[in-house]
FIVEX-108320 format. One record per atom (N, C-alpha, C): atom name; x, y, z. Coordinates in nm, 3 decimals, padded with zeros to 5 digits. Atoms other than C-alpha are relative to their C-alpha. Layout:
// residues N
+----+---------+---------+---------+
: at :      xx :      yy :      zz :
+----+---------+---------+---------+
: CA :       X :       Y :       Z :
...
+----+---------+---------+---------+
END
This chain:
// residues 182
+----+---------+---------+---------+
: at :      xx :      yy :      zz :
+----+---------+---------+---------+
:  N :  00.134 :  00.073 : -00.033 :
: CA :  01.639 : -02.139 : -00.636 :
:  C :  00.000 : -00.085 :  00.046 :
:  N :  00.035 :  00.200 :  00.048 :
: CA :  01.523 : -02.422 : -00.533 :
:  C : -00.164 :  00.069 : -00.041 :
:  N :  00.066 : -00.061 : -00.010 :
: CA :  01.250 : -02.441 : -00.650 :
:  C : -00.137 : -00.026 : -00.010 :
:  N :  00.124 :  00.037 : -00.079 :
: CA :  00.889 : -02.488 : -00.504 :
:  C : -00.093 : -00.071 : -00.137 :
:  N :  00.119 :  00.022 :  00.000 :
: CA :  00.587 : -02.676 : -00.590 :
:  C : -00.030 :  00.123 : -00.022 :
:  N :  00.107 : -00.093 : -00.071 :
: CA :  00.254 : -02.356 : -00.619 :
:  C :  00.013 : -00.051 :  00.097 :
:  N :  00.061 : -00.052 : -00.119 :
: CA :  00.105 : -02.437 : -00.410 :
:  C :  00.015 : -00.014 :  00.192 :
:  N : -00.082 : -00.005 : -00.076 :
: CA :  00.371 : -02.516 : -00.169 :
:  C :  00.044 :  00.128 :  00.023 :
:  N : -00.050 : -00.193 :  00.007 :
: CA :  00.463 : -02.113 : -00.259 :
:  C : -00.150 :  00.042 :  00.017 :
:  N :  00.117 : -00.124 : -00.014 :
: CA :  00.122 : -01.986 : -00.223 :
:  C : -00.030 : -00.035 :  00.114 :
:  N :  00.034 : -00.054 : -00.181 :
: CA :  00.069 : -02.105 :  00.121 :
:  C :  00.086 :  00.016 :  00.087 :
:  N : -00.059 : -00.015 : -00.039 :
: CA :  00.367 : -02.048 :  00.213 :
:  C :  00.019 :  00.167 :  00.082 :
:  N :  00.017 : -00.142 :  00.064 :
: CA :  00.328 : -01.661 :  00.053 :
:  C : -00.173 :  00.023 :  00.103 :
:  N :  00.062 : -00.042 : -00.006 :
: CA : -00.055 : -01.706 :  00.225 :
:  C :  00.085 :  00.030 :  00.158 :
:  N : -00.053 :  00.023 : -00.243 :
: CA :  00.140 : -01.818 :  00.656 :
:  C :  00.129 :  00.142 : -00.053 :
:  N : -00.027 : -00.182 : -00.022 :
: CA :  00.360 : -01.479 :  00.569 :
:  C : -00.086 :  00.101 :  00.007 :
:  N :  00.126 : -00.064 :  00.008 :
: CA :  00.105 : -01.270 :  00.438 :
:  C : -00.114 : -00.016 :  00.155 :
:  N :  00.058 : -00.037 : -00.183 :
: CA : -00.110 : -01.337 :  00.845 :
:  C :  00.095 :  00.023 :  00.049 :
:  N : -00.149 : -00.097 : -00.113 :
: CA :  00.237 : -01.305 :  01.019 :
:  C : -00.023 :  00.147 : -00.014 :
:  N :  00.041 : -00.154 : -00.051 :
: CA :  00.247 : -00.980 :  00.904 :
:  C : -00.146 :  00.053 :  00.009 :
:  N :  00.082 : -00.092 : -00.072 :
: CA : -00.092 : -00.860 :  00.921 :
:  C : -00.023 :  00.040 :  00.116 :
:  N : -00.014 :  00.006 : -00.246 :
: CA : -00.108 : -01.036 :  01.333 :
:  C :  00.115 :  00.115 :  00.055 :
:  N : -00.036 : -00.096 : -00.030 :
: CA :  00.207 : -00.756 :  01.334 :
:  C : -00.109 :  00.137 :  00.022 :
:  N :  00.096 : -00.103 : -00.079 :
: CA : -00.055 : -00.511 :  01.318 :
:  C : -00.133 :  00.017 :  00.110 :
:  N :  00.101 : -00.053 : -00.092 :
: CA : -00.285 : -00.350 :  01.535 :
:  C : -00.172 : -00.037 : -00.040 :
:  N :  00.149 : -00.075 :  00.116 :
: CA : -00.597 : -00.262 :  01.254 :
:  C : -00.068 : -00.176 : -00.013 :
:  N :  00.035 :  00.149 :  00.049 :
: CA : -00.826 : -00.594 :  01.247 :
:  C : -00.045 :  00.050 : -00.108 :
:  N :  00.005 : -00.030 :  00.078 :
: CA : -00.882 : -00.391 :  00.899 :
:  C :  00.113 : -00.074 : -00.039 :
:  N : -00.182 :  00.039 :  00.109 :
: CA : -00.502 : -00.541 :  00.757 :
:  C : -00.025 : -00.185 :  00.055 :
:  N :  00.054 :  00.209 :  00.055 :
: CA : -00.659 : -00.912 :  00.851 :
:  C :  00.029 : -00.035 : -00.042 :
:  N :  00.020 : -00.027 :  00.038 :
: CA : -00.583 : -01.100 :  00.662 :
:  C : -00.074 : -00.137 : -00.065 :
:  N :  00.091 :  00.145 :  00.045 :
: CA : -00.856 : -01.376 :  00.405 :
:  C :  00.043 :  00.018 : -00.105 :
:  N : -00.020 :  00.044 :  00.107 :
: CA : -00.837 : -01.501 :  00.126 :
:  C : -00.127 : -00.100 : -00.046 :
:  N :  00.249 : -00.053 :  00.074 :
: CA : -01.196 : -01.469 : -00.088 :
:  C :  00.000 : -00.157 : -00.022 :
:  N : -00.075 :  00.126 :  00.122 :
: CA : -00.996 : -01.859 : -00.308 :
:  C :  00.011 : -00.077 :  00.065 :
:  N : -00.067 :  00.102 : -00.121 :
: CA : -00.745 : -01.978 : -00.055 :
:  C : -00.141 : -00.076 :  00.135 :
:  N :  00.149 :  00.101 : -00.098 :
: CA : -01.105 : -02.185 :  00.182 :
:  C : -00.008 : -00.053 : -00.102 :
:  N :  00.120 :  00.142 :  00.069 :
: CA : -01.262 : -02.387 : -00.097 :
:  C :  00.162 : -00.007 : -00.095 :
:  N : -00.121 :  00.118 :  00.140 :
: CA : -00.880 : -02.504 : -00.286 :
:  C :  00.040 : -00.082 : -00.093 :
:  N :  00.032 : -00.059 :  00.172 :
: CA : -00.869 : -02.416 : -00.592 :
:  C :  00.125 : -00.039 : -00.036 :
:  N : -00.032 :  00.076 :  00.062 :
: CA : -00.659 : -02.597 : -00.777 :
:  C :  00.044 :  00.056 : -00.157 :
:  N : -00.013 :  00.005 :  00.116 :
: CA : -00.659 : -02.377 : -01.115 :
:  C :  00.049 : -00.154 : -00.127 :
:  N : -00.062 :  00.049 :  00.080 :
: CA : -00.526 : -02.583 : -01.395 :
:  C : -00.063 :  00.069 : -00.170 :
:  N : -00.015 :  00.007 :  00.131 :
: CA : -00.553 : -02.590 : -01.752 :
:  C : -00.118 : -00.067 : -00.037 :
:  N :  00.076 :  00.083 :  00.014 :
: CA : -00.851 : -02.703 : -01.876 :
:  C : -00.081 :  00.026 : -00.153 :
:  N :  00.052 :  00.001 :  00.163 :
: CA : -00.895 : -02.626 : -02.208 :
:  C :  00.138 : -00.023 : -00.085 :
:  N : -00.051 :  00.103 :  00.038 :
: CA : -00.617 : -02.841 : -02.339 :
:  C :  00.216 :  00.058 : -00.067 :
:  N : -00.218 : -00.036 :  00.074 :
: CA : -00.261 : -02.649 : -02.402 :
:  C :  00.097 : -00.114 :  00.061 :
:  N : -00.099 :  00.127 :  00.014 :
: CA :  00.003 : -02.891 : -02.414 :
:  C :  00.123 :  00.080 : -00.020 :
:  N : -00.187 : -00.018 :  00.020 :
: CA :  00.334 : -02.647 : -02.398 :
:  C :  00.059 : -00.035 :  00.065 :
:  N : -00.065 : -00.014 : -00.118 :
: CA :  00.636 : -02.651 : -02.262 :
:  C : -00.051 :  00.134 :  00.113 :
:  N :  00.049 : -00.118 : -00.078 :
: CA :  00.541 : -02.303 : -02.095 :
:  C : -00.103 : -00.087 :  00.063 :
:  N :  00.132 :  00.057 : -00.060 :
: CA :  00.246 : -02.486 : -01.979 :
:  C : -00.021 : -00.109 :  00.066 :
:  N : -00.008 :  00.163 : -00.040 :
: CA :  00.383 : -02.841 : -01.839 :
:  C :  00.066 :  00.070 :  00.177 :
:  N : -00.087 :  00.043 : -00.157 :
: CA :  00.581 : -02.743 : -01.498 :
:  C : -00.115 :  00.072 :  00.095 :
:  N :  00.057 :  00.004 : -00.102 :
: CA :  00.475 : -02.810 : -01.193 :
:  C :  00.015 :  00.147 :  00.185 :
:  N : -00.059 : -00.069 : -00.036 :
: CA :  00.695 : -02.556 : -01.020 :
:  C :  00.114 :  00.095 : -00.030 :
:  N : -00.175 : -00.068 :  00.087 :
: CA :  00.938 : -02.269 : -01.101 :
:  C :  00.019 :  00.147 :  00.071 :
:  N : -00.069 : -00.134 : -00.123 :
: CA :  01.119 : -01.948 : -00.954 :
:  C : -00.095 :  00.138 : -00.077 :
:  N :  00.068 : -00.026 :  00.070 :
: CA :  00.969 : -01.684 : -01.000 :
:  C :  00.069 :  00.026 : -00.150 :
:  N : -00.077 : -00.070 :  00.052 :
: CA :  01.247 : -01.541 : -01.243 :
:  C :  00.015 : -00.182 : -00.114 :
:  N :  00.108 :  00.009 :  00.080 :
: CA :  01.194 : -01.841 : -01.463 :
:  C : -00.107 : -00.013 : -00.080 :
:  N :  00.155 :  00.024 :  00.049 :
: CA :  00.831 : -01.798 : -01.477 :
:  C :  00.030 :  00.069 : -00.111 :
:  N : -00.074 : -00.096 :  00.150 :
: CA :  00.976 : -01.431 : -01.662 :
:  C :  00.048 : -00.003 : -00.093 :
:  N : -00.043 :  00.076 :  00.163 :
: CA :  01.162 : -01.570 : -01.888 :
:  C : -00.070 : -00.110 : -00.079 :
:  N :  00.047 :  00.134 :  00.133 :
: CA :  00.982 : -01.819 : -02.036 :
:  C : -00.098 :  00.125 : -00.031 :
:  N :  00.101 : -00.167 :  00.101 :
: CA :  00.700 : -01.536 : -02.065 :
:  C :  00.018 :  00.076 : -00.048 :
:  N : -00.037 : -00.115 :  00.136 :
: CA :  00.902 : -01.296 : -02.193 :
:  C :  00.028 : -00.055 : -00.096 :
:  N : -00.051 :  00.038 :  00.116 :
: CA :  00.970 : -01.517 : -02.462 :
:  C : -00.119 : -00.031 : -00.150 :
:  N :  00.122 : -00.034 :  00.055 :
: CA :  00.598 : -01.474 : -02.563 :
:  C : -00.007 :  00.099 : -00.093 :
:  N : -00.012 : -00.106 : -00.029 :
: CA :  00.654 : -01.155 : -02.591 :
:  C :  00.047 :  00.091 : -00.203 :
:  N : -00.020 : -00.018 :  00.183 :
: CA :  00.634 : -00.974 : -02.987 :
:  C :  00.100 :  00.152 :  00.028 :
:  N : -00.082 : -00.071 :  00.039 :
: CA :  00.878 : -00.662 : -03.052 :
:  C : -00.087 :  00.069 :  00.020 :
:  N :  00.044 : -00.132 : -00.014 :
: CA :  00.629 : -00.393 : -03.130 :
:  C : -00.072 : -00.004 :  00.188 :
:  N :  00.092 : -00.069 : -00.199 :
: CA :  00.527 : -00.446 : -02.671 :
:  C :  00.093 : -00.072 :  00.071 :
:  N : -00.153 : -00.077 : -00.139 :
: CA :  00.869 : -00.443 : -02.568 :
:  C :  00.040 :  00.097 : -00.008 :
:  N : -00.058 : -00.193 : -00.036 :
: CA :  00.907 : -00.141 : -02.454 :
:  C : -00.096 :  00.022 :  00.080 :
:  N :  00.112 : -00.067 : -00.080 :
: CA :  00.710 :  00.051 : -02.135 :
:  C : -00.111 :  00.034 : -00.005 :
:  N :  00.109 :  00.037 :  00.020 :
: CA :  00.490 :  00.209 : -02.264 :
:  C : -00.155 : -00.097 : -00.032 :
:  N :  00.089 :  00.183 :  00.043 :
: CA :  00.297 : -00.107 : -02.414 :
:  C : -00.015 : -00.030 :  00.094 :
:  N :  00.055 :  00.068 : -00.181 :
: CA :  00.384 : -00.262 : -02.051 :
:  C : -00.022 :  00.046 :  00.129 :
:  N :  00.036 : -00.032 : -00.146 :
: CA :  00.328 : -00.037 : -01.823 :
:  C : -00.150 :  00.029 : -00.044 :
:  N :  00.095 : -00.065 :  00.052 :
: CA : -00.014 :  00.119 : -01.996 :
:  C : -00.083 : -00.191 : -00.011 :
:  N :  00.115 :  00.117 : -00.007 :
: CA : -00.132 : -00.273 : -02.082 :
:  C : -00.045 : -00.071 :  00.159 :
:  N :  00.068 :  00.021 : -00.076 :
: CA : -00.120 : -00.361 : -01.700 :
:  C : -00.104 :  00.036 :  00.057 :
:  N :  00.123 : -00.023 : -00.047 :
: CA : -00.346 : -00.177 : -01.601 :
:  C : -00.106 :  00.007 : -00.048 :
:  N :  00.097 :  00.059 :  00.072 :
: CA : -00.561 : -00.256 : -01.840 :
:  C :  00.001 : -00.163 :  00.064 :
:  N :  00.014 :  00.125 : -00.132 :
: CA : -00.495 : -00.614 : -01.682 :
:  C : -00.061 : -00.036 :  00.136 :
:  N : -00.005 : -00.030 : -00.142 :
: CA : -00.563 : -00.471 : -01.345 :
:  C : -00.132 :  00.045 : -00.065 :
:  N :  00.160 : -00.005 :  00.001 :
: CA : -00.894 : -00.372 : -01.480 :
:  C : -00.057 : -00.128 : -00.029 :
:  N :  00.155 :  00.078 :  00.071 :
: CA : -01.044 : -00.636 : -01.661 :
:  C :  00.053 : -00.135 :  00.121 :
:  N : -00.017 :  00.035 : -00.141 :
: CA : -00.893 : -00.826 : -01.336 :
:  C : -00.172 :  00.014 :  00.105 :
:  N :  00.102 : -00.062 : -00.108 :
: CA : -01.112 : -00.649 : -01.120 :
:  C : -00.171 :  00.043 : -00.123 :
:  N :  00.048 : -00.005 :  00.154 :
: CA : -01.375 : -00.625 : -01.443 :
:  C : -00.116 : -00.102 :  00.077 :
:  N :  00.109 :  00.151 : -00.010 :
: CA : -01.468 : -01.027 : -01.379 :
:  C : -00.041 : -00.046 :  00.172 :
:  N :  00.088 : -00.061 : -00.161 :
: CA : -01.553 : -00.910 : -00.989 :
:  C : -00.150 :  00.128 : -00.008 :
:  N :  00.109 : -00.110 : -00.042 :
: CA : -01.776 : -00.583 : -01.056 :
:  C : -00.082 : -00.109 : -00.103 :
:  N :  00.103 :  00.011 :  00.176 :
: CA : -01.952 : -00.839 : -01.375 :
:  C : -00.066 : -00.100 :  00.148 :
:  N :  00.084 :  00.046 : -00.132 :
: CA : -02.028 : -01.128 : -01.090 :
:  C : -00.097 :  00.047 :  00.072 :
:  N :  00.035 : -00.060 : -00.110 :
: CA : -02.151 : -00.912 : -00.824 :
:  C : -00.117 :  00.012 : -00.115 :
:  N :  00.108 : -00.059 :  00.095 :
: CA : -02.392 : -00.708 : -01.103 :
:  C : -00.113 : -00.175 : -00.042 :
:  N :  00.051 :  00.142 :  00.032 :
: CA : -02.522 : -01.079 : -01.209 :
:  C : -00.106 : -00.052 :  00.126 :
:  N :  00.067 :  00.086 : -00.030 :
: CA : -02.613 : -01.164 : -00.918 :
:  C :  00.069 : -00.125 :  00.134 :
:  N : -00.095 :  00.122 :  00.054 :
: CA : -02.363 : -01.481 : -00.931 :
:  C :  00.086 :  00.031 :  00.192 :
:  N : -00.133 : -00.041 : -00.159 :
: CA : -02.115 : -01.311 : -00.574 :
:  C : -00.021 :  00.173 :  00.091 :
:  N :  00.070 : -00.118 : -00.078 :
: CA : -02.149 : -01.063 : -00.313 :
:  C :  00.119 :  00.042 :  00.131 :
:  N : -00.117 :  00.046 : -00.073 :
: CA : -01.887 : -00.926 : -00.108 :
:  C : -00.089 :  00.000 :  00.240 :
:  N :  00.022 :  00.042 : -00.035 :
: CA : -01.971 : -01.068 :  00.233 :
:  C :  00.048 :  00.066 :  00.188 :
:  N : -00.049 : -00.024 : -00.109 :
: CA : -01.796 : -00.897 :  00.587 :
:  C :  00.167 :  00.018 : -00.031 :
:  N : -00.110 : -00.047 :  00.028 :
: CA : -01.549 : -00.755 :  00.366 :
:  C :  00.077 : -00.156 : -00.091 :
:  N : -00.097 :  00.107 :  00.025 :
: CA : -01.489 : -01.084 :  00.188 :
:  C : -00.058 : -00.090 : -00.107 :
:  N : -00.005 :  00.018 :  00.146 :
: CA : -01.595 : -01.202 : -00.169 :
:  C : -00.049 : -00.085 :  00.002 :
:  N :  00.053 :  00.165 :  00.006 :
: CA : -01.821 : -01.520 : -00.165 :
:  C : -00.144 : -00.003 : -00.132 :
:  N :  00.061 :  00.024 :  00.108 :
: CA : -02.038 : -01.657 : -00.404 :
:  C : -00.199 :  00.030 :  00.078 :
:  N :  00.104 : -00.038 : -00.071 :
: CA : -02.428 : -01.505 : -00.339 :
:  C : -00.068 : -00.102 :  00.076 :
:  N :  00.171 :  00.045 : -00.056 :
: CA : -02.650 : -01.740 : -00.281 :
:  C :  00.063 : -00.172 : -00.002 :
:  N : -00.041 :  00.103 :  00.035 :
: CA : -02.449 : -02.059 : -00.128 :
:  C : -00.087 : -00.124 : -00.020 :
:  N :  00.089 :  00.111 :  00.042 :
: CA : -02.734 : -02.317 : -00.132 :
:  C : -00.053 : -00.044 : -00.211 :
:  N :  00.036 :  00.083 :  00.050 :
: CA : -02.782 : -02.294 : -00.498 :
:  C :  00.056 : -00.005 : -00.105 :
:  N : -00.075 :  00.136 :  00.080 :
: CA : -02.532 : -02.515 : -00.730 :
:  C :  00.041 :  00.109 : -00.178 :
:  N : -00.048 : -00.049 :  00.084 :
: CA : -02.536 : -02.260 : -01.021 :
:  C :  00.009 :  00.150 :  00.022 :
:  N : -00.142 : -00.042 :  00.007 :
: CA : -02.432 : -01.973 : -00.834 :
:  C :  00.122 : -00.027 :  00.120 :
:  N : -00.114 : -00.008 :  00.051 :
: CA : -02.202 : -02.151 : -00.743 :
:  C :  00.145 : -00.037 : -00.075 :
:  N : -00.110 :  00.007 :  00.077 :
: CA : -02.066 : -02.271 : -00.970 :
:  C :  00.039 :  00.144 : -00.148 :
:  N : -00.004 : -00.091 :  00.102 :
: CA : -02.098 : -01.906 : -01.171 :
:  C :  00.199 : -00.005 :  00.058 :
:  N : -00.106 : -00.007 : -00.038 :
: CA : -01.901 : -01.809 : -00.907 :
:  C :  00.163 : -00.074 :  00.011 :
:  N : -00.107 :  00.020 :  00.095 :
: CA : -01.631 : -02.075 : -00.997 :
:  C :  00.004 :  00.045 : -00.052 :
:  N :  00.011 : -00.037 :  00.148 :
: CA : -01.631 : -01.989 : -01.307 :
:  C :  00.059 :  00.206 :  00.017 :
:  N :  00.007 : -00.176 :  00.009 :
: CA : -01.560 : -01.610 : -01.226 :
:  C :  00.171 :  00.004 :  00.132 :
:  N : -00.111 :  00.111 : -00.101 :
: CA : -01.269 : -01.799 : -00.926 :
:  C :  00.110 : -00.030 : -00.167 :
:  N : -00.111 :  00.042 :  00.113 :
: CA : -01.097 : -01.905 : -01.240 :
:  C :  00.017 :  00.045 : -00.098 :
:  N : -00.021 : -00.057 :  00.065 :
: CA : -01.162 : -01.632 : -01.469 :
:  C :  00.142 :  00.125 :  00.050 :
:  N : -00.064 : -00.073 : -00.062 :
: CA : -00.999 : -01.411 : -01.255 :
:  C :  00.213 : -00.087 :  00.065 :
:  N : -00.170 :  00.003 : -00.012 :
: CA : -00.659 : -01.656 : -01.190 :
:  C :  00.035 :  00.038 : -00.131 :
:  N : -00.051 : -00.028 :  00.115 :
: CA : -00.647 : -01.611 : -01.542 :
:  C :  00.034 :  00.145 : -00.068 :
:  N : -00.055 : -00.171 :  00.015 :
: CA : -00.640 : -01.258 : -01.553 :
:  C :  00.106 :  00.024 :  00.104 :
:  N : -00.126 :  00.030 : -00.074 :
: CA : -00.393 : -01.244 : -01.283 :
:  C :  00.107 : -00.068 : -00.071 :
:  N : -00.108 :  00.028 :  00.025 :
: CA : -00.172 : -01.421 : -01.479 :
:  C :  00.026 :  00.096 : -00.118 :
:  N :  00.043 : -00.103 :  00.053 :
: CA : -00.230 : -01.133 : -01.748 :
:  C :  00.081 :  00.033 :  00.087 :
:  N : -00.098 : -00.114 : -00.093 :
: CA : -00.099 : -00.918 : -01.490 :
:  C :  00.154 :  00.040 :  00.033 :
:  N : -00.074 :  00.134 : -00.070 :
: CA :  00.154 : -01.137 : -01.359 :
:  C :  00.139 :  00.057 : -00.097 :
:  N : -00.120 :  00.001 :  00.166 :
: CA :  00.338 : -01.157 : -01.770 :
:  C :  00.023 :  00.200 :  00.030 :
:  N : -00.026 : -00.159 :  00.010 :
: CA :  00.270 : -00.758 : -01.774 :
:  C :  00.130 :  00.046 :  00.087 :
:  N : -00.073 :  00.009 : -00.144 :
: CA :  00.408 : -00.711 : -01.413 :
:  C :  00.145 : -00.123 : -00.162 :
:  N : -00.105 :  00.087 :  00.013 :
: CA :  00.717 : -00.955 : -01.572 :
:  C :  00.056 :  00.085 : -00.154 :
:  N : -00.072 : -00.040 :  00.061 :
: CA :  00.760 : -00.741 : -01.858 :
:  C :  00.032 :  00.187 :  00.031 :
:  N :  00.012 : -00.140 : -00.078 :
: CA :  00.754 : -00.372 : -01.642 :
:  C :  00.148 : -00.031 :  00.062 :
:  N : -00.102 :  00.045 : -00.077 :
: CA :  01.028 : -00.500 : -01.434 :
:  C :  00.062 : -00.092 : -00.033 :
:  N : -00.069 :  00.054 :  00.050 :
: CA :  01.232 : -00.660 : -01.736 :
:  C :  00.029 :  00.153 :  00.014 :
:  N : -00.051 : -00.173 :  00.059 :
: CA :  01.247 : -00.252 : -01.870 :
:  C :  00.088 :  00.018 :  00.105 :
:  N : -00.108 : -00.046 : -00.081 :
: CA :  01.313 : -00.173 : -01.564 :
:  C :  00.149 :  00.015 :  00.076 :
:  N : -00.154 :  00.119 :  00.003 :
: CA :  01.646 : -00.401 : -01.545 :
:  C :  00.016 : -00.127 :  00.107 :
:  N :  00.016 :  00.046 : -00.099 :
: CA :  01.514 : -00.571 : -01.249 :
:  C : -00.032 : -00.200 : -00.022 :
:  N :  00.067 :  00.040 :  00.104 :
: CA :  01.371 : -00.926 : -01.283 :
:  C : -00.062 : -00.068 :  00.183 :
:  N :  00.153 :  00.014 : -00.147 :
: CA :  01.041 : -01.060 : -01.026 :
:  C :  00.041 : -00.033 :  00.099 :
:  N : -00.047 : -00.058 : -00.145 :
: CA :  01.227 : -01.158 : -00.769 :
:  C :  00.113 :  00.105 :  00.072 :
:  N : -00.029 : -00.068 : -00.034 :
: CA :  01.403 : -00.979 : -00.770 :
:  C : -00.028 :  00.137 :  00.024 :
:  N :  00.105 : -00.053 : -00.101 :
: CA :  01.151 : -00.728 : -00.679 :
:  C : -00.138 :  00.005 :  00.101 :
:  N :  00.059 :  00.090 : -00.104 :
: CA :  00.987 : -00.957 : -00.485 :
:  C :  00.079 :  00.007 :  00.169 :
:  N : -00.070 :  00.051 : -00.121 :
: CA :  01.307 : -00.970 : -00.229 :
:  C : -00.012 :  00.157 :  00.059 :
:  N :  00.001 : -00.116 :  00.022 :
: CA :  01.283 : -00.542 : -00.283 :
:  C : -00.102 : -00.002 :  00.098 :
:  N :  00.189 : -00.025 : -00.052 :
: CA :  00.869 : -00.583 : -00.151 :
:  C : -00.004 : -00.011 :  00.176 :
:  N :  00.084 :  00.079 : -00.091 :
: CA :  00.928 : -00.829 :  00.112 :
:  C :  00.123 :  00.137 :  00.117 :
:  N : -00.094 : -00.074 : -00.074 :
: CA :  01.293 : -00.585 :  00.307 :
:  C : -00.126 :  00.070 :  00.014 :
:  N :  00.019 : -00.178 : -00.067 :
: CA :  01.075 : -00.259 :  00.259 :
:  C : -00.106 : -00.059 :  00.119 :
:  N :  00.074 :  00.064 : -00.075 :
: CA :  00.776 : -00.465 :  00.430 :
:  C :  00.033 : -00.015 :  00.150 :
:  N : -00.046 :  00.088 : -00.166 :
: CA :  00.971 : -00.674 :  00.728 :
:  C :  00.037 :  00.102 :  00.091 :
:  N : -00.020 : -00.146 : -00.029 :
: CA :  01.088 : -00.288 :  00.738 :
:  C : -00.110 :  00.032 :  00.092 :
:  N :  00.154 : -00.012 : -00.109 :
: CA :  00.777 : -00.187 :  00.875 :
:  C : -00.040 :  00.019 :  00.117 :
:  N :  00.069 :  00.043 : -00.141 :
: CA :  00.665 : -00.421 :  01.064 :
:  C :  00.061 : -00.002 :  00.085 :
:  N : -00.118 : -00.006 : -00.133 :
: CA :  00.939 : -00.382 :  01.266 :
:  C :  00.029 :  00.151 :  00.033 :
:  N :  00.020 : -00.039 : -00.110 :
: CA :  00.909 : -00.070 :  01.324 :
:  C : -00.137 :  00.129 :  00.072 :
:  N :  00.120 : -00.059 :  00.045 :
: CA :  00.524 :  00.006 :  01.294 :
:  C : -00.018 :  00.018 : -00.086 :
:  N :  00.017 : -00.109 :  00.102 :
: CA :  00.487 :  00.177 :  01.013 :
:  C : -00.096 : -00.042 : -00.156 :
:  N :  00.031 :  00.087 :  00.100 :
: CA :  00.265 : -00.112 :  00.824 :
:  C : -00.085 :  00.103 : -00.068 :
:  N :  00.172 : -00.163 :  00.035 :
: CA : -00.030 :  00.156 :  00.806 :
:  C :  00.095 :  00.114 : -00.049 :
:  N : -00.054 : -00.237 : -00.006 :
: CA :  00.046 :  00.558 :  00.692 :
:  C : -00.061 : -00.031 : -00.113 :
:  N : -00.014 : -00.026 :  00.142 :
: CA :  00.058 :  00.695 :  00.404 :
:  C :  00.111 :  00.001 : -00.035 :
:  N : -00.118 :  00.004 :  00.042 :
: CA :  00.358 :  00.727 :  00.159 :
:  C :  00.124 : -00.098 : -00.054 :
:  N : -00.036 :  00.118 :  00.087 :
: CA :  00.598 :  00.502 : -00.001 :
:  C :  00.116 : -00.019 :  00.083 :
:  N : -00.183 : -00.041 : -00.061 :
: CA :  00.975 :  00.587 :  00.238 :
:  C : -00.064 :  00.080 :  00.147 :
:  N : -00.009 : -00.062 : -00.167 :
: CA :  00.790 :  00.589 :  00.594 :
:  C :  00.031 : -00.185 :  00.080 :
+----+---------+---------+---------+
END
């Protein structure tokens, strides 16, 4: 598997996601990235300096392999991985809820934005929220890595299966709808 820089991966993913959205006839399916327009490059600002954190680019499988080296024996089971995946997704959503509650962020036209675009405190709080969301997204990815490993798959296996499923739905005009097997 070819190694790519994280920014290249994100840009490729955003372009593919946009192309997929363009295949639908529904405006509400159109892609918009709340943080991509701000050009975020979240780094390790807290002095983390280890082999786990030094990679500029890696495949999903390389991430999964490295991430799972930090898994404690007591966590290496499906019940922990799956229930804690739900908890981590909740923490990710909680970052947004708290920012909205505190008046630092709002949804405008279904896009998360800073509450006050011209106030430095609001922009700083919004930037902090985005950074915290990125950290939580990493925790979600770690848990998902564990879940798919317990199922006997790699992250790349799951990514490829998902893209094939979406491609098939797009070709058949079934992106919008209900059910896993449409």
